[in-house]
MDTraj code that builds the backbone (N, CA, C; nanometers):
import mdtraj as md
import numpy as np

residues = "UNK UNK UNK UNK UNK UNK UNK UNK UNK UNK UNK UNK UNK UNK UNK UNK UNK UNK UNK UNK UNK UNK UNK UNK UNK UNK UNK UNK UNK UNK UNK UNK UNK UNK UNK UNK UNK UNK UNK UNK UNK UNK UNK UNK UNK UNK UNK UNK UNK UNK UNK UNK UNK UNK UNK UNK UNK UNK UNK UNK UNK UNK UNK UNK UNK UNK UNK UNK UNK UNK UNK UNK UNK UNK UNK UNK UNK UNK UNK UNK UNK UNK UNK UNK UNK UNK UNK UNK UNK UNK UNK UNK UNK UNK UNK UNK UNK UNK UNK UNK UNK UNK UNK UNK UNK UNK UNK UNK UNK UNK UNK UNK UNK".split()
xyz = np.array([
    [0.0808, -0.1190, 0.0000],
    [0.0000, 0.0000, 0.0000],
    [0.0854, 0.1257, 0.0000],
    [0.0207, 0.2370, -0.0061],
    [0.0854, 0.3673, -0.0044],
    [0.1461, 0.3937, 0.1338],
    [0.2779, 0.4119, 0.1412],
    [0.3425, 0.4313, 0.2724],
    [0.2915, 0.5516, 0.3495],
    [0.2626, 0.6604, 0.2808],
    [0.2159, 0.7812, 0.3495],
    [0.0780, 0.7569, 0.4115],
    [-0.0099, 0.6910, 0.3376],
    [-0.1432, 0.6603, 0.3888],
    [-0.1337, 0.5652, 0.5085],
    [-0.0521, 0.4618, 0.4976],
    [-0.0335, 0.3677, 0.6087],
    [0.0234, 0.4386, 0.7312],
    [0.1199, 0.5252, 0.7099],
    [0.1811, 0.5987, 0.8205],
    [0.0777, 0.6870, 0.8901],
    [-0.0020, 0.7576, 0.8121],
    [-0.1035, 0.8454, 0.8716],
    [-0.2080, 0.7647, 0.9478],
    [-0.2440, 0.6489, 0.8935],
    [-0.3419, 0.5641, 0.9611],
    [-0.2848, 0.5118, 1.0937],
    [-0.1610, 0.4650, 1.0913],
    [-0.0965, 0.4153, 1.2137],
    [-0.0864, 0.5269, 1.3164],
    [-0.0497, 0.6457, 1.2721],
    [-0.0399, 0.7608, 1.3614],
    [-0.1765, 0.7919, 1.4228],
    [-0.2810, 0.7907, 1.3406],
    [-0.4172, 0.8181, 1.3901],
    [-0.4601, 0.7166, 1.4951],
    [-0.4241, 0.5914, 1.4748],
    [-0.4582, 0.4895, 1.5738],
    [-0.3921, 0.5194, 1.7085],
    [-0.2679, 0.5615, 1.7034],
    [-0.1992, 0.5997, 1.8264],
    [-0.2663, 0.7167, 1.8949],
    [-0.3093, 0.8137, 1.8165],
    [-0.3797, 0.9297, 1.8718],
    [-0.5120, 0.8875, 1.9364],
    [-0.5831, 0.7966, 1.8723],
    [-0.7101, 0.7488, 1.9289],
    [-0.6883, 0.6800, 2.0628],
    [-0.5829, 0.6005, 2.0711],
    [-0.5525, 0.5337, 2.1969],
    [-0.5221, 0.6367, 2.3051],
    [-0.4446, 0.7378, 2.2704],
    [-0.4131, 0.8424, 2.3680],
    [-0.5385, 0.9168, 2.4105],
    [-0.6263, 0.9459, 2.3160],
    [-0.7497, 1.0171, 2.3491],
    [-0.8417, 0.9320, 2.4355],
    [-0.8432, 0.8019, 2.4097],
    [-0.9247, 0.7122, 2.4927],
    [-0.8731, 0.7156, 2.6360],
    [-0.7418, 0.7153, 2.6487],
    [-0.6779, 0.7341, 2.7785],
    [-0.6955, 0.6206, 2.8764],
    [-0.6236, 0.6350, 2.9834],
    [-0.6194, 0.5340, 3.0881],
    [-0.7561, 0.5155, 3.1536],
    [-0.8351, 0.6193, 3.1602],
    [-0.9623, 0.6126, 3.2317],
    [-1.0685, 0.5312, 3.1582],
    [-1.0471, 0.5030, 3.0319],
    [-1.1468, 0.4297, 2.9546],
    [-1.1473, 0.2827, 2.9945],
    [-1.2661, 0.2298, 3.0204],
    [-1.2764, 0.0874, 3.0524],
    [-1.2591, 0.0009, 2.9270],
    [-1.2600, 0.0629, 2.8113],
    [-1.2419, -0.0100, 2.6854],
    [-1.0969, -0.0072, 2.6362],
    [-1.0072, 0.0510, 2.7142],
    [-0.8696, 0.0705, 2.6678],
    [-0.8017, -0.0614, 2.6335],
    [-0.8292, -0.1667, 2.7075],
    [-0.7656, -0.2955, 2.6804],
    [-0.8090, -0.3497, 2.5449],
    [-0.9387, -0.3477, 2.5189],
    [-0.9902, -0.3992, 2.3919],
    [-0.9383, -0.3163, 2.2742],
    [-0.9445, -0.1863, 2.2873],
    [-0.8966, -0.0967, 2.1816],
    [-0.7474, -0.1164, 2.1585],
    [-0.6723, -0.1244, 2.2666],
    [-0.5264, -0.1391, 2.2564],
    [-0.4869, -0.2684, 2.1868],
    [-0.5567, -0.3757, 2.2169],
    [-0.5257, -0.5040, 2.1525],
    [-0.5518, -0.4982, 2.0018],
    [-0.6606, -0.4337, 1.9637],
    [-0.6908, -0.4205, 1.8204],
    [-0.5876, -0.3332, 1.7495],
    [-0.5511, -0.2240, 1.8120],
    [-0.4497, -0.1356, 1.7540],
    [-0.3163, -0.2093, 1.7438],
    [-0.2799, -0.2810, 1.8497],
    [-0.1538, -0.3561, 1.8486],
    [-0.1499, -0.4587, 1.7357],
    [-0.2620, -0.5231, 1.7089],
    [-0.2671, -0.6208, 1.5992],
    [-0.2366, -0.5542, 1.4654],
    [-0.2973, -0.4381, 1.4421],
    [-0.2687, -0.3687, 1.3169],
    [-0.1231, -0.3254, 1.3104],
    [-0.0742, -0.2658, 1.4189],
    [0.0649, -0.2185, 1.4199],
    [0.1616, -0.3336, 1.3965],
    [0.1339, -0.4471, 1.4581],
    [0.2197, -0.5642, 1.4435],
    [0.2248, -0.6079, 1.2964],
    [0.1142, -0.5932, 1.2254],
    [0.1117, -0.6341, 1.0845],
    [0.1977, -0.5437, 0.9961],
    [0.2352, -0.4266, 1.0478],
    [0.3144, -0.3310, 0.9696],
    [0.4619, -0.3289, 1.0093],
    [0.5027, -0.4180, 1.0965],
    [0.6379, -0.4115, 1.1539],
    [0.7492, -0.4312, 1.0523],
    [0.7233, -0.5003, 0.9439],
    [0.8286, -0.5241, 0.8453],
    [0.8185, -0.4320, 0.7244],
    [0.7509, -0.3213, 0.7410],
    [0.7389, -0.2258, 0.6313],
    [0.8780, -0.1801, 0.5875],
    [0.8952, -0.1699, 0.4587],
    [1.0231, -0.1214, 0.4058],
    [1.0319, 0.0306, 0.4121],
    [0.9208, 0.0950, 0.4451],
    [0.9164, 0.2406, 0.4514],
    [0.9478, 0.2891, 0.5936],
    [1.0498, 0.3718, 0.6049],
    [1.0847, 0.4292, 0.7350],
    [0.9715, 0.5147, 0.7894],
    [0.8965, 0.5797, 0.7023],
    [0.7846, 0.6639, 0.7451],
    [0.6798, 0.5782, 0.8172],
    [0.6520, 0.4606, 0.7649],
    [0.5548, 0.3708, 0.8272],
    [0.6097, 0.3201, 0.9606],
    [0.7359, 0.2790, 0.9628],
    [0.7942, 0.2287, 1.0877],
    [0.7940, 0.3372, 1.1951],
    [0.8202, 0.4615, 1.1575],
    [0.8160, 0.5720, 1.2541],
    [0.6757, 0.5876, 1.3123],
    [0.5754, 0.5835, 1.2257],
    [0.4368, 0.5976, 1.2721],
    [0.3974, 0.4806, 1.3619],
    [0.4425, 0.3618, 1.3269],
    [0.4145, 0.2449, 1.4110],
    [0.4791, 0.2637, 1.5483],
    [0.6017, 0.3108, 1.5500],
    [0.6709, 0.3335, 1.6777],
    [0.6005, 0.4412, 1.7611],
    [0.5546, 0.5473, 1.6973],
    [0.4787, 0.6502, 1.7692],
    [0.3542, 0.5905, 1.8335],
    [0.2866, 0.5059, 1.7599],
    [0.1639, 0.4447, 1.8105],
    [0.1929, 0.3404, 1.9179],
    [0.3017, 0.2677, 1.9037],
    [0.3411, 0.1727, 2.0081],
    [0.3665, 0.2483, 2.1380],
    [0.4364, 0.3595, 2.1280],
    [0.4626, 0.4402, 2.2480],
    [0.3316, 0.4930, 2.3068],
    [0.2373, 0.5330, 2.2214],
    [0.1069, 0.5787, 2.2704],
    [0.0345, 0.4665, 2.3446],
    [0.0447, 0.3443, 2.2928],
    [-0.0152, 0.2294, 2.3609],
    [0.0464, 0.2109, 2.4992],
    [0.1766, 0.2156, 2.5045],
    [0.2476, 0.1955, 2.6302],
    [0.2058, 0.3013, 2.7324],
    [0.2004, 0.4252, 2.6885],
    [0.1654, 0.5347, 2.7783],
    [0.0199, 0.5227, 2.8251],
    [-0.0686, 0.4831, 2.7353],
    [-0.2114, 0.4778, 2.7676],
    [-0.2475, 0.3610, 2.8585],
    [-0.1754, 0.2508, 2.8465],
    [-0.2103, 0.1330, 2.9256],
    [-0.1551, 0.1432, 3.0675],
    [-0.2388, 0.1212, 3.1661],
    [-0.1892, 0.1204, 3.3034],
    [-0.0913, 0.0043, 3.3240],
    [0.0177, 0.0301, 3.3940],
    [0.1172, -0.0732, 3.4191],
    [0.0588, -0.1952, 3.4868],
    [-0.0371, -0.1736, 3.5776],
    [-0.0988, -0.2868, 3.6470],
    [-0.1767, -0.3757, 3.5503],
    [-0.2351, -0.3153, 3.4487],
    [-0.3082, -0.3932, 3.3485],
    [-0.2117, -0.4761, 3.2650],
    [-0.0998, -0.4179, 3.2274],
    [0.0006, -0.4913, 3.1497],
    [0.0523, -0.6096, 3.2317],
    [0.0772, -0.5859, 3.3590],
    [0.1332, -0.6913, 3.4443],
    [0.0338, -0.8027, 3.4743],
    [-0.0949, -0.7707, 3.4836],
    [-0.1930, -0.8711, 3.5248],
    [-0.2584, -0.9454, 3.4094],
    [-0.2582, -0.8893, 3.2916],
    [-0.3159, -0.9576, 3.1750],
    [-0.2034, -1.0303, 3.1018],
    [-0.1968, -1.1612, 3.1203],
    [-0.0861, -1.2406, 3.0657],
    [-0.0794, -1.2304, 2.9137],
    [-0.1932, -1.2343, 2.8473],
    [-0.1938, -1.2240, 2.7005],
    [-0.1394, -1.0894, 2.6546],
    [-0.1838, -0.9838, 2.7207],
    [-0.1359, -0.8503, 2.6856],
    [0.0136, -0.8389, 2.7123],
    [0.0580, -0.8894, 2.8260],
    [0.2002, -0.8845, 2.8594],
    [0.2833, -0.9575, 2.7544],
    [0.2368, -1.0749, 2.7124],
    [0.3090, -1.1507, 2.6089],
    [0.3141, -1.0753, 2.4770],
    [0.2008, -1.0156, 2.4386],
    [0.1971, -0.9376, 2.3136],
    [0.2917, -0.8184, 2.3210],
    [0.2886, -0.7491, 2.4336],
    [0.3744, -0.6314, 2.4483],
    [0.5218, -0.6710, 2.4521],
    [0.5541, -0.7832, 2.5146],
    [0.6928, -0.8278, 2.5178],
    [0.7412, -0.8641, 2.3773],
    [0.6534, -0.9246, 2.2984],
    [0.6903, -0.9581, 2.1606],
    [0.7138, -0.8310, 2.0793],
    [0.6266, -0.7340, 2.0962],
    [0.6440, -0.6059, 2.0277],
    [0.7734, -0.5396, 2.0725],
    [0.8027, -0.5473, 2.2020],
    [0.9239, -0.4847, 2.2549],
    [1.0510, -0.5525, 2.2029],
    [1.0452, -0.6815, 2.1749],
    [1.1611, -0.7486, 2.1123],
    [1.1876, -0.6886, 1.9748],
    [1.0810, -0.6657, 1.8997],
    [1.0938, -0.6022, 1.7679],
    [1.1496, -0.4609, 1.7830],
    [1.0960, -0.3872, 1.8804],
    [1.1411, -0.2495, 1.9037],
    [1.2892, -0.2489, 1.9426],
    [1.3281, -0.3415, 2.0271],
    [1.4684, -0.3507, 2.0683],
    [1.5589, -0.3770, 1.9482],
    [1.5146, -0.4644, 1.8597],
    [1.5917, -0.4924, 1.7384],
    [1.6065, -0.3666, 1.6539],
    [1.4986, -0.2897, 1.6419],
    [1.5051, -0.1651, 1.5655],
    [1.6040, -0.0667, 1.6263],
    [1.6124, -0.0649, 1.7583],
    [1.6973, 0.0336, 1.8256],
    [1.8441, 0.0215, 1.7871],
    [1.8840, -0.0955, 1.7447],
    [2.0248, -0.1112, 1.7045],
    [2.0435, -0.1463, 1.5580],
    [1.9374, -0.1913, 1.4916],
    [1.9555, -0.2420, 1.3555],
    [1.8810, -0.1683, 1.2457],
    [1.7909, -0.0768, 1.2814],
    [1.7161, -0.0087, 1.1756],
    [1.8086, 0.0855, 1.0993],
    [1.7891, 0.0921, 0.9693],
    [1.8731, 0.1789, 0.8857],
    [1.8406, 0.3272, 0.9040],
    [1.7213, 0.3553, 0.9574],
    [1.6770, 0.4934, 0.9747],
    [1.7092, 0.5420, 1.1165],
    [1.7840, 0.6514, 1.1268],
    [1.8250, 0.7038, 1.2571],
    [1.7053, 0.7427, 1.3441],
    [1.6026, 0.8032, 1.2846],
    [1.4836, 0.8416, 1.3608],
    [1.4148, 0.7193, 1.4194],
    [1.4067, 0.6119, 1.3430],
    [1.3464, 0.4877, 1.3938],
    [1.4264, 0.4346, 1.5120],
    [1.5579, 0.4407, 1.5030],
    [1.6416, 0.3939, 1.6143],
    [1.6162, 0.4781, 1.7396],
    [1.6096, 0.6104, 1.7220],
    [1.5842, 0.6992, 1.8362],
    [1.4455, 0.6745, 1.8960],
    [1.3461, 0.6619, 1.8101],
    [1.2096, 0.6413, 1.8569],
    [1.1939, 0.5066, 1.9274],
    [1.2650, 0.4072, 1.8796],
    [1.2557, 0.2763, 1.9431],
    [1.3138, 0.2801, 2.0842],
    [1.4181, 0.3572, 2.1030],
    [1.4764, 0.3716, 2.2376],
    [1.3752, 0.4378, 2.3311],
    [1.3032, 0.5380, 2.2810],
    [1.1990, 0.6025, 2.3628],
    [1.0885, 0.5034, 2.3999],
    [1.0527, 0.4159, 2.3072],
    [0.9522, 0.3122, 2.3360],
    [1.0022, 0.2178, 2.4449],
    [1.1263, 0.1759, 2.4333],
    [1.1836, 0.0854, 2.5326],
    [1.1862, 0.1498, 2.6710],
    [1.2217, 0.2767, 2.6760],
    [1.2248, 0.3479, 2.8038],
    [1.0842, 0.3581, 2.8633],
    [0.9855, 0.3889, 2.7780],
    [0.8476, 0.3990, 2.8260],
    [0.7976, 0.2653, 2.8789],
    [0.8310, 0.1580, 2.8094],
    [0.7865, 0.0259, 2.8518],
    [0.8514, -0.0148, 2.9837],
    [0.9806, 0.0101, 2.9951],
    [1.0497, -0.0288, 3.1192],
    [0.9993, 0.0516, 3.2390],
    [0.9516, 0.1737, 3.2155],
    [0.8989, 0.2536, 3.3268],
    [0.7614, 0.2057, 3.3709],
    [0.6925, 0.1281, 3.2857],
    [0.5587, 0.0787, 3.3202],
    [0.5632, -0.0450, 3.4082],
    [0.6733, -0.1185, 3.4005],
    [0.6793, -0.2463, 3.4739],
    [0.7655, -0.2370, 3.5966],
])
top = md.Topology()
chain = top.add_chain()
for i, resn in enumerate(residues, 1):
    res = top.add_residue(resn, chain, resSeq=i)
    for name in ("N", "CA", "C"):
        top.add_atom(name, md.element.get_by_symbol(name[0]), res)
traj = md.Trajectory(xyz[None], top)
């Protein structure tokens, strides 16, 4: 697909998660759906798409309460798998912005647990 359109869509999903916020009782369901879409875009050859995915991953991390991540085993497993991908990007992505953004995601995730 069009990288710019995919990037904007991924970015919008992250914004929706942030707007839903921690107080929403639907945050878990919404976050899981957003994570599924983001996960499907992880191997995009477009740095613009990977940047948008990383922005949205960070929005997910910030929006989800740490206690929810720790107590929902499925969510914890999904987030750990995503974080392995993010960690790989932090040292191996060809795009410097992606590497920087992945480090911010890792820091946000480690502060939640």
